[in-house]
C-alpha positions in Angstrom: -17.1 1.9 -24.1 -20.9 2.2 -24.3 -21.3 -1.5 -23.5 -19.4 -1.0 -20.2 -21.2 0.5 -17.4 -18.5 2.8 -16.2 -18.9 6.4 -15.1 -17.9 9.1 -17.6 -15.6 10.6 -15.1 -14.7 10.1 -11.3 -15.6 13.2 -9.5 -14.5 14.2 -6.0 -11.2 14.4 -4.1 -10.2 10.9 -4.9 -9.5 12.1 -8.6 -6.8 14.6 -7.5 -4.0 16.0 -9.5 -0.7 17.3 -8.2 -1.9 20.9 -8.3 -4.8 20.0 -6.0 -2.6 18.5 -3.3 -0.3 21.4 -3.4 -3.2 23.7 -2.6 -4.4 21.9 0.5 -2.9 20.8 3.8 -5.5 18.3 5.1 -3.6 15.3 3.9 -0.8 16.2 6.2 -1.2 16.0 9.9 1.3 17.3 12.5 0.8 15.7 15.9 0.8 18.0 18.9 3.1 17.3 21.9 0.2 16.1 23.8 -0.8 13.6 21.1 2.7 12.4 20.8 2.7 11.8 24.6 -0.6 10.1 24.5 0.6 7.7 21.9 3.9 7.0 23.6 2.0 6.3 26.8 -0.3 3.8 25.1 2.7 2.0 23.7 4.8 1.9 26.8 3.4 -1.3 28.5 3.8 -3.4 25.5 7.0 -1.7 24.2 8.7 -2.5 27.5 7.7 -6.3 27.3 8.8 -9.1 25.3 5.6 -10.5 23.8 5.2 -10.8 20.0 3.5 -7.5 18.8 1.0 -9.8 16.8 -0.6 -10.4 20.2 -1.5 -6.7 20.8 -5.2 -5.8 20.5 -6.9 -2.5 20.2 -7.9 -2.5 23.8 -4.3 -2.8 24.9 -3.4 0.4 23.1 -5.6 2.8 25.0 -6.2 6.2 23.3 -8.7 8.9 24.6 -8.6 12.2 22.8 -6.7 10.9 19.7 -9.4 8.1 19.0 -11.7 10.7 17.4 -8.9 12.1 15.3 -8.1 8.6 14.1 -11.8 8.2 13.0 -11.4 11.3 10.9 -8.0 10.0 9.5 -9.9 6.7 8.3 -12.8 8.8 6.8 -10.4 11.0 4.9 -8.5 8.0 3.5 -11.7 6.2 2.5 -13.6 9.2 1.2 -11.3 12.0 0.7 -7.9 12.2 -1.2 -6.9 8.7 -0.1 -3.6 9.7 1.6 -2.4 10.8 5.1 1.1 11.9 6.0 1.6 12.0 9.7 4.5 13.9 11.2 5.7 14.5 14.8 6.6 11.1 16.1 10.2 10.3 17.2 11.2 6.8 15.9 14.4 5.2 14.7 16.2 1.9 14.2 17.7 2.1 17.7 14.4 1.2 19.3 12.3 -0.9 16.8 10.2 -2.5 19.3 8.9 1.0 20.5 8.3 2.2 17.0 6.6 -1.1 15.9 4.4 -1.0 18.9 3.3 2.6 18.1 2.9 2.0 14.5 1.0 -1.4 15.1 -1.2 0.2 17.8 -2.3 3.1 15.7 -3.0 0.5 12.9 -5.4 -1.4 15.2 -7.4 1.8 15.8 -7.8 1.9 12.0 -8.4 -1.6 11.0 -7.3 -5.2 11.1 -3.6 -5.9 10.2 -3.2 -8.5 7.3 -0.4 -10.8 6.4 2.1 -9.2 3.8 3.8 -12.3 2.6 3.8 -16.1 2.5 5.6 -16.0 6.0 2.6 -14.6 7.7 4.2 -11.2 8.5 1.7 -8.7 9.7 4.6 -6.2 10.4 6.7 -5.7 7.3 10.3 -4.4 6.9 11.0 -2.3 3.8 14.7 -2.3 3.3 17.5 -3.7 1.1 18.1 -7.4 1.8 20.8 -7.7 -0.8 18.4 -9.6 -3.1 18.4 -9.3 -7.0 15.3 -8.2 -8.8 16.3 -10.6 -11.7 14.9 -13.2 -9.4 11.2 -13.4 -10.4 10.3 -14.4 -6.8 12.0 -11.4 -5.3 9.7 -8.5 -4.4 11.1 -5.0 -5.4 10.7 -3.6 -1.8 13.5 -5.9 -0.8 15.9 -4.1 -3.1 17.1 -0.6 -3.5 15.6 -0.3 -7.0 12.5 1.8 -7.9 9.3 0.1 -7.2 7.1 1.9 -9.8 3.5 2.9 -9.1 1.5 0.1 -7.8 -1.1 -0.9 -5.1 -0.8 -3.3 -2.2 -3.3 -6.1 -1.5 -5.3 -4.5 1.2 -7.7 -1.6 1.8 -5.1 0.7 3.4 -1.3 0.3 3.4 0.8 2.2 6.0 4.6 2.9 6.1 6.7 4.2 9.2 10.1 5.6 8.4 12.8 4.5 10.9 15.8 5.7 8.8 15.8 7.6 5.5 18.1 6.8 2.7 21.5 8.6 2.2 20.3 9.7 -1.2 16.9 9.1 -3.1 14.1 6.8 -1.9 11.4 9.5 -2.1 7.8 8.3 -1.8 5.4 8.9 -4.8 1.8 9.1 -4.8 -0.7 9.3 -7.7 -4.5 9.0 -8.1 -5.5 6.0 -10.1 -8.9 7.8 -10.4 -7.3 10.8 -12.1 -5.5 8.5 -14.5 -8.7 6.8 -15.3 -10.3 10.1 -16.2 -7.4 11.0 -18.5 -7.6 7.8 -20.3 -11.3 7.8 -20.6 -11.0 11.2 -22.3 -7.9 10.6 -24.4 -7.6 6.8 -25.2 -10.8 5.0 -24.3 -9.8 2.1 -26.7 -6.7 1.5 -24.3 -8.7 1.9 -21.2 -10.9 -1.0 -22.3 -7.9 -3.2 -22.0 -7.5 -2.3 -18.3 -11.1 -3.1 -17.7 -10.5 -6.7 -18.8 -8.8 -9.5 -16.7 -5.0 -9.8 -17.0 -2.8 -12.5 -15.5 -0.8 -11.5 -12.4 2.2 -13.4 -11.2 2.0 -14.4 -7.4 5.9 -14.4 -7.2 6.1 -17.7 -5.7 3.5 -17.0 -2.9 1.0 -19.6 -3.8 -2.1 -19.4 -1.9 -4.9 -21.9 -1.2 -6.2 -22.2 -4.7 -2.7 -23.8 -5.6 -2.1 -21.4 -8.7 1.1 -19.4 -9.1 -1.0 -16.6 -10.8 -4.5 -15.0 -10.7 -6.5 -12.9 -13.1 -7.7 -9.4 -12.3 -8.5 -6.2 -14.2 -6.7 -3.1 -13.3 -10.0 -1.3 -13.0 -13.2 -2.7 -11.5 -16.6 -1.0 -11.3 -18.8 -2.3 -8.4 -21.7 -1.0 -6.6 -21.0 2.6 -7.6 -17.2 2.5 -6.9 -14.4 2.5 -9.3 -11.4 0.6 -7.8 -7.9 0.0 -9.1 -5.6 -3.0 -8.3 -2.2 -2.8 -10.1 1.2 -4.6 -9.8 3.2 -3.6 -12.9 6.1 -6.0 -12.5 3.8 -8.9 -11.5 1.6 -8.4 -14.7 4.6 -8.2 -17.0 6.3 -11.2 -15.5 3.3 -13.5 -15.5 3.9 -14.9 -18.8 6.9 -16.7 -17.5 4.4 -19.1 -15.9 3.1 -22.3 -17.5 -0.4 -21.5 -18.9 -0.1 -17.8 -19.0 -0.1 -16.3 -22.6 2.1 -13.5 -23.6 0.7 -10.0 -23.4 -1.0 -8.7 -26.5 0.5 -5.6 -28.3 -2.6 -3.6 -27.3 -2.3 -4.7 -23.6 1.4 -3.6 -23.6 0.5 -0.2 -25.0 -2.3 0.2 -22.5 0.0 -0.6 -19.6 2.8 1.6 -21.0 0.2 4.5 -21.3 -1.0 3.9 -17.8 2.6 3.8 -16.5 3.5 7.0 -18.4 0.6 9.0 -16.9 1.4 7.8 -13.4 5.0 9.2 -14.0 3.6 12.4 -15.4 4.5 15.2 -12.7 1.0 16.8 -13.5 -0.5 13.7 -11.9 1.9 12.7 -9.0 3.5 14.1 -6.0 6.8 13.0 -4.4 8.5 13.8 -1.1 10.7 12.3 1.5 9.6 10.5 4.7 11.8 11.5 7.5 12.4 9.4 10.7 9.2 9.1 12.6 6.9 10.0 9.7 4.0 7.7 8.8 2.2 7.6 5.5 -1.1 5.8 4.9 -2.6 5.3 1.5 -6.1 4.0 0.2 -5.0 1.4 -2.2 -8.3 1.4 -4.1 -7.8 5.0 -5.4 -4.2 5.9 -4.8 -1.0 4.1 -6.1 2.4 4.5 -4.4 6.0 4.4 -5.6 9.5 4.4 -4.1 12.2 5.9 -6.1 15.7 4.1 -6.2 18.0 5.1 -3.4 21.4 4.7 -1.9 22.1 3.5 1.6 24.5 4.9 4.2 25.9 1.5 4.6 25.0 -2.1 5.4 23.0 -3.1 8.7 22.0 -0.2 10.6 23.0 2.0 7.7 20.2 0.8 5.6 17.2 2.8 4.9 14.4 1.1 6.8 10.7 1.5 7.0 8.0 -0.6 8.8 4.9 -1.4 6.8 1.2 -2.4 7.7 -1.6 -3.8 5.5 -5.0 -3.1 7.0 -8.6 -4.4 6.4 -10.7 -1.4 7.3 -14.3 -1.6 8.6 -16.5 0.7 6.7 -14.5 0.3 3.4 -16.0 0.2 0.0 -17.6 -3.1 -1.4 -15.3 -4.9 -3.8 -16.3 -7.3 -6.7 -16.1 -11.1 -6.2 -12.9 -11.5 -8.4 -10.9 -9.5 -5.8 -11.0 -12.7 -3.7 -8.2 -14.2 -5.9 -5.9 -11.6 -4.4 -7.5 -10.5 -1.3 -8.5 -14.0 -0.2 -12.0 -12.7 0.6 -14.1 -9.6 -0.3 -15.7 -9.4 3.2 -15.4 -5.9 4.5 -13.1 -5.8 7.6 -11.8 -9.3 6.9 -10.0 -9.2 3.5 -6.7 -8.6 2.0 -3.2 -9.9 2.6 -1.3 -13.0 1.5 -2.0 -16.1 3.4 -0.1 -19.4 2.7 -1.4 -22.5 4.3 0.5 -23.6 7.4 2.1 -20.1 8.2 0.9 -18.5 11.4 0.6 -14.7 11.7 3.7 -13.1 13.3 5.3 -9.7 13.6 9.1 -9.9 13.4 11.1 -6.9 14.8 14.0 -7.4 12.4 14.1 -7.8 8.5 13.9 -11.5 7.6 
C-alpha cells in the first residue's frame, strides 16, 4: 500500500457506523405543517397542468423559507453523513403527477436532474415490471429481488415512496468510507484490488463511446477525496462481454469481502420508507440497498417509488476516469446515462 497515495483512514462523519447513526437524529428531517404547505403550494401550478415535468425549472418551483433549509440538506449530504430521510409529505400512487412535481421541484433546488437510463428518463420509477434478473440487460430495480449495496451514477440519488411493499423492501444504507477503513486495517492486500480498474457491464445501455462496458476502480483518491463507485452485479456480469477477461481469484475474494462488510449489521442501517417519505444519499460516500419484497398485487398494488439522479453544484471533484460512467467530470454537469438520440423526458408511469 505504500506505493499508493491513499489516506490511512477516512475521518469525519462520512465514515459512520450503524451505532453512530443510532445516536444522532440530524439525518432525519420531519417537515413542519408550514413547510409541507409551502411545498404543496409551489407544486400546485405545475401539478394541475399537463406539461412534461422535464420542463419544470427551479424558478417555477418557488420556495421561500424552505430554500435555506434545502441548502443545509445539501451541505449535510456532501459534507456530513451523506444521507437524508425526509418525512411529513403526503404522497401516493393515486396522484403521481402531484408527487412527481413535488419530488422533481425539490430536486431542482438541490441540483440538476440527470438521465437514469438509455431512454432519457430524468424521473425514474422503481417497481416490479415483471422482468427476470436472469436477463443480463435487466436492471434489478425493475424486479422484486434484492438489489445489494451499490451506488448510482450521480452525485446524489433520491427516492420518494408512493406505496410501500406488503412485506419486505426495506432500504439499507452503508458507508463505503467505513468499509474502506476496515479493509485498510484488516486486509490491505485485498483493498489494493479495489483501487485498480475493473470491467463494468453497461447492461445494454451503450453510450457515446460505443462500448458495452467501461473500466473503473471501486475506490478512487482524487484531490483529497476518497470516492466509491460500485455496481456488484455489473462487475460480476461483465465477463459475459467479448473482450472482458474473467475475474481473478483475488478480485473475487476482494469483492466478496467488500460485500460481506456491507452486509455486516455493525456497518449498515435498514428501515422502511413509508408513503410520502423521501431519501437522498451521497453516492460518493454512501451505498444503498433494497431488500427483496412481496407486492400487494399487480398494477396499483405494486410497491412504487420515484427516483431522481442529481448533479450537485459544489460537489467534490472526481478523477477523469469517472467520465466513462458519468459522461463528464464537470461539477454540476455530470452523471447519468445518455444514449445518442434519446431526448430527456419524465414519464409519470413506469415504462
